[in-house]
N, C-alpha and C positions, 0 to 999 in steps of 0.2 A: 504494500500500500504506500503510495507516494503522497507527500503533503502538497497542499496547494502552493502555487508559486506565491511567494511573499511580495506584496506590493502595498503601497500606501495610497489609499483612495484620495483623489483630488476633487474638491468641490468645483474647481474650474472645468474639469472634464465633464462632470455631470451637468453643470449649468449649460455648457456648450451643446450637449446632447439634447437637453430639454428645449433650449432655444431653437435648435434645428427641428425638433419635433413639432413645436408650435407652428413654425413656418410651413413645414412640409405637410402636416396633417390638415391644417387650415386650407392650404392650396388645393389639396386633394378633395377635401369636402366641398369646397367652392365649385370646383370643376364638375364633380359628380352631380351636385344639385343643379347647376346651370345646364348641363347636357340633358339631364332628365326633363327639365322644364322646357328645353328647346324641342325635345321629342314630343312632349305634350302639346306645345303650341303648334308644332308642324303637322301632327297627325290628328290632334283632337281626341286621341284614344286614351282613356284612363287605364284600360286594361294593359295596353302596350307600355304605358308609363310604369305601371306596377311590375310588369313582367321584366322590363329592362333593369329595374332596381334589383329584382330577385336574381336575375342572371348574373349581374355584376357581383353578387355575393358568393356565387358558386366557387370561385377560385380560393376562397378561404379554406377549402378542403386541402389546398396545397401547403398549408401551414407546416405539417410534419416534414415535408421536403425542405422547406425553409429552415426548420429547426436543425435538420441534419447538415445543411450547408453552413449554418451559423456555428456549428460545433467543429467544423473542419477548417474554415478560413478565418482570416482576420476580420473581426466583426466591424471594426471601424471602416475598413476598406469596403466591406459589403454595403454598409449604409451609404457611403459615398457613391459607389457604383449604382445602387438602386435608385438613388435620388437623381443622379445624372441620366439614368435610363428613363425615368419618369419625365424629366425635363425634355428629353429627346422625343419621346412619344407625343408630348403636348406641342412641341415645336413642329413636328410633322403635321399635326392637326391645324396649326396656324397657317402653314404653307398651303394646305388643302383649302382652307377657308379664304385665303388670298386669291385663289384661282376662281372660286365660286362657292355657293352654299353647299354645306356638307349633307350627306344623306343620313337617314336614321340608322342604317347599317354601319356607317362610319362612326357615328356617335356611340353606338352600342359597342362596337369593336374597341374603341378608345377606352371606354369604361372598363371593359373586361381586361384589357391589357394592363391598365393601371391597377386593377384589383389583383391581378396575378403578381405584379411587382410588389404590391403592398403585403400580400400573403407571404412572400419570401422575405420581405424587409422587416416585418414586425418581430419575428423570433430573434433576429440579431439585436434588436433594441432590448427586449425583455431579458435576454440572456446576458446583456452587458451591464444591467443595473447593479447586480450584486458585486461586480468588479469595480464599480465607480464610487460606491458609498460604503460607509462602515456598517457592520451588521445591525447595530442598534438603531440605525437610521433607515433601514431597508424598507420598513412599512411606509414611512413618510415619503421616501423616494418613489416607491411604486404608486402611492396615492397621487403624487404630483403628476406622474406620467399619465395616469388614468384620468386625472382632472383635465389635463391638456386635451386628451381625446374627447372627453365629454363636452368640454367648452367649445371645441371645434364643431361638434355635432349641433350645438345650440346656436353658435354664431354664424355658421355657414349659410343656413337658410335666410337669415336676416341680411348679412352682407351680400350674399349671392343674389338675393332678390333685388336689393338696391342697385348693385352694379349691373345686373342683367336688365333691369327695367330702365335705368338711366342711360347706360352706355352700350348695352347689347352683349351678345355672346362673345364676340371677339375680345372685348376688354377682359372679361372673366378668364378666358383661356390664356390671354397674355399674362395676367396676374398669377395664374396658377403655374405657368411655365417659369416665370421669374422666381416664384416661391421655391420650387423644386431645386432650381439652380443655386439659389442662395443657401438653402439648407445643405446641399452637397459641399459647397465651399466652406461653410462653418464646420462641418464634420471632418474636414481635412485636418483641423487643428486639435481634434480629440485624440487622447492617448489612452488606449484600452489594452490592458495586459493580454498577451497572446502567446501561447505555447504551441509551436508547430507540431502536428502529429504526422507520423510516418504513413505513407500510402502503401497499402498491400495489394497492388494491382491497379487496373484502370480506374479512372475517376467515377464513372457512372455505376459500375458494380460496387465500388467502395461506398458510395453514397447510399445505394440500396441496402447494403449491409448495415450501415449506420442507422437507417430508418428502422430496419428490423430490430436492431439492438435497442433503439429507443422504445419501441412498443414492448419488447421483452422486459426491459427495465421497469417500465410503468406497471406491467402485469405482475412482476415479482415483488415490487415494493408495496407492502400491505398498506402503509399510511397513504401513499399516493393513490392507490386503488380506492381507498375509502373517501378521500376528499374529492376525487374525480367523480364518484357516485353522487356526492352531495352537490357538486357543481352542476352536474347534468340535471338533477332533479330540481335545483333552483332555477335553472334555465328553462325547464319544462313546465314548472308549476307557477312560480311567482313572477318572474321577469316578464313573460308574455302578457300577463294581465295588464301591465302598465304600458305595453306596446300596442295592445289591441283593445283590452277592456276599458282602460281609462279614457281613451279618446271617444269610444262609443258611449260611455256613461255621460261624459261632459257634453258631447255634441247632440246625441240622440235622446237619451233619457232625460237629461236636465234641460235640453234645448238652450244651451249656452250661446250667447252672442259671440261674434268673432273675437271681440276684445276679451271677454271672460274666458273663452276657450283658450286663447293664447296665454292668458295669465295663468290658468290652471296647469296647462302643459309646461309652461315656462317654470313654474314653481317646482313641479316634479323633476324636471331636468336640472334645475338649480340645486335641488336637494342631492342629486347624484354627485354633482361637483363638490358640494359641501361635505358629503360623506368621504369623498376621495381626499380632500384637503385636511380633514380632521382625523384621519386614520392614525397619524403619529400620536395624537392625544389618547385615543381609545385603545390603541395597541398595548399601552402600558398597563391597562386594567383588564385586558382580555386574556383568556387561556383556552386551549382546545377543549378542556373539560367543561367549560361553561359556555361554549359557543352556542349550544342549544337554546340558551336563554334569549339570545337575540331573535331566534326564530319563533320562540314562544311569544315574545313581544310583538313581532310582526303579525302573528296569528290573531292576537288581541286587537291590533289595529285594523285588520281585515274585517273582523266582526263589527268594529265601529263604522267602517265604510259600508258594510252591508246594511247596518241600521239606518244610515243616511239615505239609502235608496228604497227603504220600505215606504209604502203608501202613506203611512202616518207622517213621516218626515217630509216627504215630497209635498204633502198637502199643506204644510206650514209655509210654503213659498220657496222661492229659488235659493235665497242666501243661506238659510239655516242648513239646508241639505248640502249645498256647495261647500260651506265652511267645514261642516262635520266630515265630509268626504276628504277634503284636503288635509284635515288634522290627522287623518289616518294614513293618507297616501304619502305625504312628505316624509314622515319618519321612516316608513318602509323603504322608500327609494334611497334614502341615505344609508339605511342599515344594510341593504343588499350590496351596496358598494363597499362598505366597511368589511362585511363578511368575505366578499370575493377577494379583496386585496389582502386580508389577513391570511386566507388560505393560500393564495399565491406566494406570499412571503415565506410561509412555513415550508412550502415545497422547494423554493429557491434555497433555503438554508440547508436542507438535507441532501440536495442533489449535487453530485460532483460536477465541476465545470465542464468536463468533456461530454456530459449528457444534458446539460442545462437547457440548451436551445431546443433539443428534440423533445424533452419532457414538457417544457412550457408550451411548445407548439401543439403537442398531442392533446394536452389538457384543454387548451383553447379551442382546438378544432372539434373535439368530442363534445364539449359543453355547448359550443355555439351551434352545433348541428341539432341540438335538442330544442333550441329556441324557435326555429321555423315550425317544428311539429306542434309546439305549444301554441303558436300564433294561429295555425290552421284550426286546431282544436277549439280555441277560444272563439274564433270567428263563427264556427258552427254552433257552439253552445250559446253565445250571446244572440245569435239569430233566432234560435229556438225559444229562448227565454227573454225575448226583447221587451216584453211588458212586465217582467218580474226579474229584473237584473240583480236584485238583492239575493236571489237564490244562488246563482253561480258565484257571486262574490262571497257569500257565506261558505260555500263549498270550498273555495280557494283557501279561506281561513282554516277550515278543517284539515285540508291537505297540508297547509303550512305547519299546522300543529303536529301532524304525523311526521313531517319532515324533521321537525325539531326533536321528536322522540327518537327517530332513527339516528340523527346526529349525535344525540346523547349516548345512544347505545354503541355507535361506532367509535366515538372519540373519548369515551369516559376514562380509558386507561392510557391514552396516547400522550407521549412527551416527545418533543423534537430535540434531537441532538445534532448540532452543526456538523456538516460533512468535513472530513479532513483529506479526502481523496482529491487527486488532480483530475 
């Protein structure tokens, strides 16, 4: 067993990476939003708009490949290459637009290509964080990176809508191209510890073996199997409710105006960001043995939300129901982020650096695959119970309670020991 390469984490390197992430992720989110809006304006087809969004998420399944690559090559160099590649893709789009208007196929192809690059890029980032910060600050660092991603998701529709409406698609595309380029330049100055591994054969078979090794490692590690199961169920049960259920509740059940609907969803998204930024505070008071308490609290908040949707409360007028619903939704949104980051950090602590990219990518891909299934399920359920939405909301509360019981059972004896392997 070899010890990890000794290095002194530098705040400068982490700050450079986060700054590059802010620019790169925002540029990507802006372009994705603007291209989707362009397709909607060009075709007038809402189904095509939704389909394009869904197709652009498929490349997330390539995350395990990105993880294997991140564990083989210099992660700083990978970030630089991927951002320059994204910039080149967008530059090609600009050239096509200068010749004439782009087709829906071209817009869709650009989104898919950028999603592929993103799926390969993200594992390099998540695997680099433990090498750039001290272990006691790891939760806060993970929280900051997730907050950047959440903030970009909130800001992109606002900024993208303004730029697209005032200056058109070409301006948004140009801003996105510049963003990727600037991010790549900033990442050139990052120093990330890297230990070169020997190749035992051609590159492609070696990467394939590394991916197999990653899946084998995840299956053999009992703790990682347990937290992966919790992450999958969280993405299947609770998270889709806020992606599908909450918009339906606010828009259809409560008949919210455009302003109040925006305020409601904005508060929920802001709670996600708040949870990510506050993980450093909560992590000091959390433990694996008591993680179930967070889910019990979420279950209680879901019951509160279900009560706000009962005919009795809805009969009291719009604001009492809206306020009670948000009093439950906001703490849950923040708690889900805290739980996710806490679990991710514990996995990072016990995973050797040579497997870190693969393991994080596999957990991300597996858990995120559960979310679309949950979204489809909730879409059907809310359509069936459209006049009694408090029933599915209450059932989600029951399932969250059961998830809390399962979490207690799985983690009641777990303790995390930092990895000393290279």
